[in-house]
C-alpha positions, -999 to +999 in steps of 0.1 A: -055+000+327-085+025+330-115+018+351-148+035+354-181+031+370-213+028+349-235+049+372-268+037+359-258+001+370-242+009+405-264+002+435-238+013+460-234-019+478-197-012+485-182-044+474-158-025+452-147-002+480-142-032+503-121-050+477-100-021+466-105+012+487-075+027+470-095+030+438-132+029+448-152+048+472-190+049+477-198+087+480-227+105+496-247+102+464-250+064+470-229+052+442-194+042+438-168+065+423-133+060+410-111+080+433-078+071+417-078+065+380-041+058+378-041+021+385-007+010+397+007-024+389+002-036+424-036-028+424-046-043+391-055-077+406-077-060+432-094-038+405-101-070+386-115-088+416-138-059+424-150-057+388-156-094+388-174-093+422-197-064+413-233-078+414-245-054+388-214-053+364-211-015+371-173-015+369-157-012+335-121-020+328-103-009+297-068-020+290-048+009+278 
């Protein structure tokens, strides 16, 4: 699983960070960033929850 942020869509609401802070962080630029792109098995469900809960669909998941 690979995850990325579509910067143009992100509004920096922090929902992804609140759901999975091991992978997402809202940085000083006001948008979320992927801070750990090696998604371990135990985090996959949280990453999917974050993506599904993103109000602007800014999280993109690709199954590798």
